[in-house]
Backbone as a printed PyTorch tensor [residue, N CA C, xyz], in Angstrom:
tensor([[[  1.1940,  -6.3500,  -6.9880],
         [  1.3430,  -7.7100,  -6.5120],
         [  0.4910,  -7.8560,  -5.2530]],

        [[ -0.3450,  -8.8420,  -5.2390],
         [ -1.2520,  -9.0450,  -4.1120],
         [ -0.5350,  -9.7600,  -2.9780]],

        [[ -0.9000,  -9.4010,  -1.7520],
         [ -0.3120, -10.0530,  -0.5880],
         [ -0.9610, -11.4230,  -0.4150]],

        [[ -0.3650, -12.2370,   0.4490],
         [ -0.9140, -13.5680,   0.7060],
         [ -2.3260, -13.4820,   1.2600]],

        [[ -2.5810, -12.4850,   2.1100],
         [ -3.9100, -12.3110,   2.6930],
         [ -4.9230, -12.0040,   1.5930]],

        [[ -4.5430, -11.1110,   0.6690],
         [ -5.4560, -10.7590,  -0.4160],
         [ -5.7150, -11.9630,  -1.3250]],

        [[ -4.6550, -12.7360,  -1.6130],
         [ -4.8150, -13.9260,  -2.4490],
         [ -5.7340, -14.9330,  -1.7740]],

        [[ -5.5420, -15.1150,  -0.4830],
         [ -6.3730, -16.0530,   0.2730],
         [ -7.8220, -15.6010,   0.2800]],

        [[ -8.0320, -14.2990,   0.4930],
         [ -9.3800, -13.7560,   0.5130],
         [-10.0600, -13.9140,  -0.8410]],

        [[ -9.3360, -13.6350,  -1.9230],
         [ -9.9020, -13.8030,  -3.2660],
         [-10.2140, -15.2700,  -3.5520]],

        [[ -9.3300, -16.1720,  -3.1430],
         [ -9.5750, -17.6040,  -3.3430],
         [-10.7960, -18.0510,  -2.5560]],

        [[-10.9400, -17.5360,  -1.3320],
         [-12.0870, -17.8740,  -0.4960],
         [-13.3860, -17.3880,  -1.1450]],

        [[-13.3690, -16.1480,  -1.6480],
         [-14.5610, -15.6160,  -2.3100],
         [-14.8980, -16.3940,  -3.5790]],

        [[-13.8700, -16.7350,  -4.3510],
         [-14.1120, -17.5080,  -5.5700],
         [-14.6980, -18.8720,  -5.2150]],

        [[-14.1530, -19.4940,  -4.1830],
         [-14.6770, -20.7950,  -3.7410],
         [-16.1140, -20.6890,  -3.2650]],

        [[-16.4130, -19.5990,  -2.5450],
         [-17.7840, -19.3910,  -2.0630],
         [-18.7370, -19.1980,  -3.2310]],

        [[-18.2880, -18.4440,  -4.2330],
         [-19.1350, -18.1980,  -5.4010],
         [-19.4020, -19.4980,  -6.1640]],

        [[-18.3650, -20.2980,  -6.3560],
         [-18.5240, -21.5830,  -7.0560],
         [-19.4350, -22.5000,  -6.2450]],

        [[-19.1990, -22.5440,  -4.9370],
         [-20.0360, -23.3900,  -4.0770],
         [-21.4940, -22.9620,  -4.1070]],

        [[-21.7260, -21.6560,  -4.0630],
         [-23.1050, -21.1540,  -4.1150],
         [-23.7450, -21.5020,  -5.4620]],

        [[-22.9590, -21.3330,  -6.5220],
         [-23.4710, -21.6630,  -7.8580],
         [-23.8390, -23.1320,  -7.9830]],

        [[-22.9870, -24.0170,  -7.4780],
         [-23.2710, -25.4610,  -7.5260],
         [-24.4810, -25.8090,  -6.6570]],

        [[-24.5720, -25.1600,  -5.5030],
         [-25.7220, -25.4020,  -4.6320],
         [-27.0300, -25.0230,  -5.3080]],

        [[-27.0120, -23.9180,  -6.0130],
         [-28.2230, -23.4630,  -6.7210],
         [-28.5400, -24.4150,  -7.8690]],

        [[-27.5110, -24.8480,  -8.5950],
         [-27.7430, -25.7510,  -9.7320],
         [-28.3750, -27.0690,  -9.2980]],

        [[-28.0190, -27.5540,  -8.1370],
         [-28.5580, -28.8310,  -7.6870],
         [-29.8140, -28.6960,  -6.8280]],

        [[-30.2730, -27.4720,  -6.6410],
         [-31.5040, -27.2560,  -5.8630],
         [-32.7170, -27.6140,  -6.7250]],

        [[-33.7600, -28.1460,  -6.1030],
         [-34.9600, -28.5290,  -6.8690],
         [-35.8350, -27.3090,  -7.1750]],

        [[-35.4450, -26.5370,  -8.1970],
         [-36.1860, -25.3450,  -8.6150],
         [-36.4090, -25.3890, -10.1150]],

        [[-37.2900, -24.5020, -10.5940],
         [-37.4880, -24.3670, -12.0340],
         [-36.2200, -23.7780, -12.6480]],

        [[-36.0100, -24.0370, -13.9280],
         [-34.8340, -23.5290, -14.6380],
         [-34.7360, -22.0150, -14.5870]],

        [[-35.8660, -21.3330, -14.7930],
         [-35.8340, -19.8690, -14.7980],
         [-35.4880, -19.3240, -13.4060]],

        [[-36.0130, -19.9580, -12.3710],
         [-35.7110, -19.5190, -11.0100],
         [-34.2440, -19.7810, -10.6860]],

        [[-33.7470, -20.9200, -11.1380],
         [-32.3410, -21.2520, -10.9010],
         [-31.4300, -20.2570, -11.6110]],

        [[-31.7390, -19.9490, -12.8810],
         [-30.9270, -18.9890, -13.6320],
         [-30.9390, -17.6190, -12.9510]],

        [[-32.1000, -17.2060, -12.4400],
         [-32.1950, -15.9160, -11.7510],
         [-31.3460, -15.9320, -10.4800]],

        [[-31.4100, -17.0270,  -9.7360],
         [-30.5980, -17.1260,  -8.5200],
         [-29.1070, -17.0660,  -8.8480]],

        [[-28.7210, -17.7700,  -9.9150],
         [-27.3170, -17.7500, -10.3190],
         [-26.8960, -16.3370, -10.7070]],

        [[-27.7210, -15.6840, -11.5210],
         [-27.4160, -14.3160, -11.9560],
         [-27.3360, -13.3760, -10.7540]],

        [[-28.3060, -13.4790,  -9.8500],
         [-28.2930, -12.6280,  -8.6540],
         [-27.0560, -12.8960,  -7.7960]],

        [[-26.7150, -14.1760,  -7.6770],
         [-25.5290, -14.5390,  -6.8870],
         [-24.2600, -13.9770,  -7.4980]],

        [[-24.1300, -14.1030,  -8.8130],
         [-22.9380, -13.5620,  -9.4620],
         [-22.9210, -12.0380,  -9.3990]],

        [[-24.0710, -11.4060,  -9.5650],
         [-24.1420,  -9.9430,  -9.4560],
         [-23.7070,  -9.4920,  -8.0570]],

        [[-24.1770, -10.2230,  -7.0480],
         [-23.8100,  -9.8870,  -5.6710],
         [-22.2960, -10.0410,  -5.4590]],

        [[-21.7400, -11.1510,  -5.9310],
         [-20.3080, -11.3950,  -5.7690],
         [-19.5010, -10.3700,  -6.5640]],

        [[-19.9770, -10.0110,  -7.7450],
         [-19.2940,  -8.9950,  -8.5550],
         [-19.2580,  -7.6680,  -7.7990]],

        [[-20.3600,  -7.3150,  -7.1710],
         [-20.4300,  -6.0750,  -6.3870],
         [-19.4620,  -6.1400,  -5.2040]],

        [[-19.4380,  -7.2690,  -4.5170],
         [-18.5290,  -7.4240,  -3.3700],
         [-17.0690,  -7.3390,  -3.8100]],

        [[-16.7370,  -7.9710,  -4.9490],
         [-15.3700,  -7.8990,  -5.4470],
         [-15.0030,  -6.4740,  -5.8350]],

        [[-15.9640,  -5.7520,  -6.4240],
         [-15.7310,  -4.3500,  -6.7630],
         [-15.4570,  -3.5160,  -5.5280]],

        [[-16.2250,  -3.7710,  -4.4620],
         [-16.0070,  -3.0540,  -3.2040],
         [-14.6450,  -3.3980,  -2.6130]],

        [[-14.2810,  -4.6730,  -2.6940],
         [-12.9720,  -5.0830,  -2.1940],
         [-11.8540,  -4.4150,  -2.9900]],

        [[-12.0210,  -4.3530,  -4.3080],
         [-11.0140,  -3.7140,  -5.1570],
         [-10.8640,  -2.2450,  -4.7830]],

        [[-11.9870,  -1.5700,  -4.5320],
         [-11.9330,  -0.1620,  -4.1280],
         [-11.2310,  -0.0070,  -2.7840]],

        [[-11.5160,  -0.9150,  -1.8630],
         [-10.8610,  -0.8660,  -0.5530],
         [ -9.3610,  -1.0550,  -0.6980]],

        [[ -8.9650,  -2.0210,  -1.5040],
         [ -7.5410,  -2.2770,  -1.7170],
         [ -6.8820,  -1.0760,  -2.3830]],

        [[ -7.5440,  -0.5090,  -3.4010],
         [ -6.9890,   0.6820,  -4.0660],
         [ -6.8310,   1.8260,  -3.0870]],

        [[ -7.8290,   2.0000,  -2.2330],
         [ -7.7950,   3.0820,  -1.2470],
         [ -6.6320,   2.8770,  -0.2760]],

        [[ -6.4700,   1.6430,   0.2040],
         [ -5.3670,   1.3530,   1.1200],
         [ -4.0290,   1.5900,   0.4340]],

        [[ -3.9070,   1.1590,  -0.8220],
         [ -2.6670,   1.3520,  -1.5630],
         [ -2.3880,   2.8350,  -1.7440]],

        [[ -3.4240,   3.5950,  -2.0550],
         [ -3.2630,   5.0310,  -2.2490],
         [ -2.7970,   5.7010,  -0.9670]],

        [[ -3.3950,   5.3200,   0.1700],
         [ -2.9820,   5.8920,   1.4540],
         [ -1.5340,   5.5120,   1.7680]],

        [[ -1.1840,   4.2640,   1.5170],
         [  0.1850,   3.8180,   1.7880],
         [  1.1720,   4.5650,   0.8950]],

        [[  0.7880,   4.7360,  -0.3560],
         [  1.6530,   5.4580,  -1.2910],
         [  1.8530,   6.8830,  -0.7910]],

        [[  0.7780,   7.5110,  -0.3570],
         [  0.8690,   8.8780,   0.1660],
         [  1.7520,   8.9110,   1.4130]],

        [[  1.5780,   7.9340,   2.3020],
         [  2.4020,   7.8660,   3.5200],
         [  3.8790,   7.7120,   3.1730]],

        [[  4.1790,   6.8510,   2.2050],
         [  5.5680,   6.6260,   1.8060],
         [  6.1560,   7.9000,   1.2010]],

        [[  5.3750,   8.5650,   0.3430],
         [  5.8520,   9.8140,  -0.2540],
         [  6.1030,  10.8680,   0.8200]],

        [[  5.2100,  10.9430,   1.7830],
         [  5.3570,  11.9100,   2.8680],
         [  6.6000,  11.6040,   3.6940]],

        [[  6.8020,  10.3300,   4.0180],
         [  7.9840,   9.9420,   4.7870],
         [  9.2600,  10.2290,   4.0100]],

        [[  9.2270,  10.0150,   2.7040],
         [ 10.3880,  10.2950,   1.8690],
         [ 10.7020,  11.7920,   1.8670]],

        [[  9.6710,  12.6110,   1.7530],
         [  9.8680,  14.0630,   1.8010],
         [ 10.4430,  14.4820,   3.1500]],

        [[  9.9330,  13.9070,   4.2280],
         [ 10.4710,  14.2020,   5.5630],
         [ 11.9430,  13.8080,   5.6470]],

        [[ 12.2710,  12.6450,   5.1090],
         [ 13.6520,  12.1760,   5.1210],
         [ 14.5560,  13.1350,   4.3500]],

        [[ 14.0920,  13.5600,   3.1610],
         [ 14.8860,  14.4980,   2.3760],
         [ 15.0740,  15.8150,   3.1180]],

        [[ 14.0190,  16.2930,   3.7360],
         [ 14.0930,  17.5400,   4.4910],
         [ 15.0640,  17.4010,   5.6540]],

        [[ 14.9460,  16.2880,   6.3670],
         [ 15.8280,  16.0320,   7.5100],
         [ 17.2780,  15.9110,   7.0360]],

        [[ 17.4860,  15.2170,   5.9240],
         [ 18.8270,  15.0440,   5.3720],
         [ 19.4190,  16.3950,   4.9820]],

        [[ 18.5940,  17.2470,   4.3850],
         [ 19.0600,  18.5780,   3.9810],
         [ 19.5110,  19.3720,   5.2080]],

        [[ 18.7190,  19.3570,   6.2750],
         [ 19.0980,  20.1150,   7.4700],
         [ 20.3560,  19.5180,   8.1040]],

        [[ 20.4840,  18.2030,   8.1000],
         [ 21.6870,  17.5630,   8.6300],
         [ 22.9110,  17.9290,   7.7810]],

        [[ 22.7090,  17.9850,   6.4890],
         [ 23.8120,  18.3540,   5.5880],
         [ 24.3180,  19.7490,   5.9290]],

        [[ 23.3780,  20.6510,   6.1630],
         [ 23.7580,  22.0150,   6.5220],
         [ 24.5090,  22.0510,   7.8480]],

        [[ 24.0790,  21.2400,   8.8010],
         [ 24.7580,  21.1650,  10.0930],
         [ 26.1760,  20.6250,   9.9260]],

        [[ 26.3460,  19.5940,   9.1110],
         [ 27.6670,  19.0030,   8.8880],
         [ 28.5860,  20.0200,   8.2190]],

        [[ 28.0840,  20.7200,   7.2120],
         [ 28.8920,  21.7360,   6.5230],
         [ 29.3110,  22.8320,   7.4970]],

        [[ 28.3780,  23.3060,   8.3120],
         [ 28.7040,  24.3470,   9.2880],
         [ 29.7590,  23.8660,  10.2770]],

        [[ 29.6210,  22.6230,  10.7320],
         [ 30.6040,  22.0570,  11.6710],
         [ 31.9720,  21.9370,  11.0170]],

        [[ 32.0120,  21.4740,   9.7700],
         [ 33.2820,  21.3440,   9.0590],
         [ 33.9300,  22.7070,   8.8220]],

        [[ 33.1210,  23.6950,   8.4520],
         [ 33.6590,  25.0470,   8.2400],
         [ 34.2380,  25.6060,   9.5420]],

        [[ 33.5370,  25.3700,  10.6540],
         [ 34.0170,  25.8350,  11.9620],
         [ 35.3340,  25.1440,  12.3150]],

        [[ 35.3760,  23.8250,  12.0880],
         [ 36.5930,  23.0540,  12.3980],
         [ 37.7440,  23.5120,  11.5130]],

        [[ 37.4840,  23.7920,  10.2430],
         [ 38.5030,  24.2730,   9.3170],
         [ 39.0510,  25.6210,   9.7870]],

        [[ 38.1570,  26.5100,  10.2140],
         [ 38.5890,  27.8170,  10.7230],
         [ 39.4730,  27.6440,  11.9610]],

        [[ 39.1020,  26.7110,  12.8440],
         [ 39.9140,  26.4540,  14.0410],
         [ 41.2920,  25.9240,  13.6580]],

        [[ 41.3340,  25.0080,  12.6840],
         [ 42.6140,  24.4510,  12.2560],
         [ 43.4930,  25.5160,  11.6120]],

        [[ 42.8920,  26.3980,  10.8090],
         [ 43.6370,  27.4960,  10.1900],
         [ 44.1910,  28.4060,  11.2710]],

        [[ 43.3850,  28.6850,  12.2630],
         [ 43.8150,  29.5470,  13.3640],
         [ 44.9690,  28.8880,  14.1150]],

        [[ 44.8780,  27.5890,  14.3760],
         [ 45.9530,  26.8670,  15.0780],
         [ 47.2340,  26.8720,  14.2580]],

        [[ 47.0790,  26.6940,  12.9360],
         [ 48.2540,  26.6770,  12.0520],
         [ 48.9290,  28.0490,  12.0560]],

        [[ 48.1300,  29.1120,  12.0320],
         [ 48.6730,  30.4570,  12.0380],
         [ 49.3550,  30.7420,  13.3640]],

        [[ 48.7450,  30.3170,  14.4470],
         [ 49.2900,  30.5160,  15.7780],
         [ 50.5900,  29.7280,  15.9540]],

        [[ 50.6630,  28.5360,  15.4240],
         [ 51.8440,  27.6840,  15.5530],
         [ 53.0360,  28.2880,  14.8000]],

        [[ 52.8190,  29.0210,  13.7050],
         [ 53.8760,  29.6240,  12.9180],
         [ 54.4960,  30.8010,  13.6680]],

        [[ 53.7150,  31.4650,  14.4890],
         [ 54.1930,  32.6560,  15.1970],
         [ 54.9140,  32.2650,  16.4060]]])
């Protein structure tokens, strides 16, 4: 799902491409020169969109890696906390058993 910024950027590029195409069509040039300009313009825009797609993919890949890394850190931290809680509970249980034994005597 594209963000609002990405949608806006794509709409802006599409508008620029259409505007450039219309500008070329209404320019006083020969048909063959106009067709070449249109083709070159679309080729250029296609290349720019491809570069943008690669940039977006790269950013998504980095974010995905960051999220996975943070998740692994969270799991690791949770595991160590779990061990601390278990150790604390075992210690408290031993103290309670000792108090119960002492109270009986």
